[in-house]
C-alpha positions in Angstrom: 64.5 -83.5 131.8 63.4 -79.9 131.1 60.1 -80.7 132.9 62.2 -81.7 135.9 64.1 -78.4 135.6 60.9 -76.5 135.5 59.8 -78.2 138.7 63.1 -77.3 140.4 62.6 -73.7 139.4 59.0 -73.9 140.8 60.4 -75.3 144.0 63.0 -72.5 144.4 60.4 -69.8 143.9 57.8 -71.4 146.2 60.3 -72.1 149.0 61.7 -68.6 148.8 58.3 -67.1 148.9 56.7 -69.3 151.5 59.6 -69.2 153.8 59.2 -65.4 154.1 55.4 -65.2 154.3 54.4 -68.1 156.6 52.8 -66.6 159.7 52.3 -68.1 163.1 54.6 -69.4 165.8 53.8 -73.0 164.8 55.4 -72.4 161.4 58.6 -70.7 162.3 60.6 -73.9 162.3 59.4 -75.0 158.9 59.9 -71.5 157.6 63.6 -71.7 158.3 63.7 -75.2 156.9 62.1 -73.9 153.6 65.0 -71.5 153.2 67.4 -74.5 153.3 65.1 -76.3 150.9 65.4 -73.4 148.4 69.2 -73.6 148.5 69.0 -77.4 147.9 66.6 -76.9 145.0 68.9 -74.4 143.4 71.7 -77.0 143.5 69.3 -79.5 142.0 68.4 -77.1 139.2 72.1 -76.5 138.4 72.8 -80.3 138.3 69.8 -80.9 136.0 70.6 -78.0 133.7 74.2 -79.2 133.5 73.1 -82.7 132.5 70.6 -81.4 129.9 73.5 -79.5 128.4 75.8 -82.6 128.6 73.1 -84.5 126.7 73.0 -81.9 124.0 69.9 -80.1 125.0 69.1 -76.5 125.9 68.1 -76.1 129.6 64.6 -74.6 130.1 64.2 -71.2 131.7 60.5 -71.6 132.5 59.3 -72.7 135.9 56.2 -74.8 136.4 53.3 -72.7 137.8 53.7 -71.6 141.4 50.6 -71.7 143.6 50.2 -69.2 146.3 47.8 -68.7 149.2 47.6 -66.6 152.3 47.0 -69.8 154.4 50.1 -71.5 155.7 48.6 -75.0 155.5 47.7 -74.4 151.8 51.2 -73.4 151.0 52.7 -76.3 152.7 50.2 -78.6 151.1 51.1 -77.2 147.6 54.8 -78.0 148.4 54.0 -81.4 149.7 52.2 -82.3 146.4 55.0 -80.8 144.3 57.6 -82.9 146.1 55.4 -86.0 145.7 55.2 -85.4 141.9 59.0 -84.6 141.7 59.9 -87.8 143.5 57.8 -89.9 141.2 59.3 -88.2 138.1 62.8 -88.6 139.3 62.2 -92.3 140.0 61.1 -92.7 136.4 64.1 -90.7 135.3 66.5 -93.0 137.1 65.0 -96.0 135.2 65.3 -94.2 131.9 68.9 -93.2 132.6 69.8 -96.8 133.4 68.1 -98.1 130.3 70.2 -95.7 128.3 73.4 -96.6 130.1 73.7 -93.2 131.7 74.7 -94.6 135.1 76.5 -91.4 136.3 73.4 -89.3 135.6 71.2 -91.9 137.4 73.5 -91.6 140.5 73.2 -87.8 140.4 69.4 -88.1 140.3 69.4 -90.6 143.1 71.3 -88.1 145.3 68.7 -85.5 144.4 66.0 -88.0 145.3 67.4 -88.4 148.8 67.0 -84.6 149.4 63.5 -84.5 147.8 62.3 -87.3 150.1 63.7 -85.4 153.1 61.7 -82.3 151.9 58.6 -84.4 151.6 59.0 -85.8 155.1 59.6 -82.3 156.6 56.5 -80.9 154.9 54.3 -83.8 156.0 55.6 -83.4 159.6 54.9 -79.7 159.6 51.4 -80.4 158.4 50.9 -83.2 160.9 50.2 -85.8 158.3 51.8 -89.0 157.1 54.0 -88.6 154.1 52.0 -89.5 150.9 52.5 -92.9 149.4 54.8 -92.9 146.5 53.7 -96.0 144.6 
């Protein structure tokens, strides 16, 4: 789960940065959406960190690498890929939680998954592409 937490930190950093540096009228709507995503990702990080502690672990303090670019499409593409990977990882985490009988944790991750999927759809829409397949 510390890998999941590192991806949440990465998402917070990238969404904060990208929301402020995106240029061009066509990106103003998604820029404000990214600010909301950053707040949601912070809540995800708090949830995951709390669950790591509950399970007896020490929450990581290290984000996954954050990619940057001066091109808006690149930034949004980086975020789209990060959300795709995050969703796949959380789907696996739900299965692991259920196998261990950690049903409450599985439900918390499911609620995070709903928001992550919304993020993926918003990013794909901003890029004018179909959301990537998740299977």
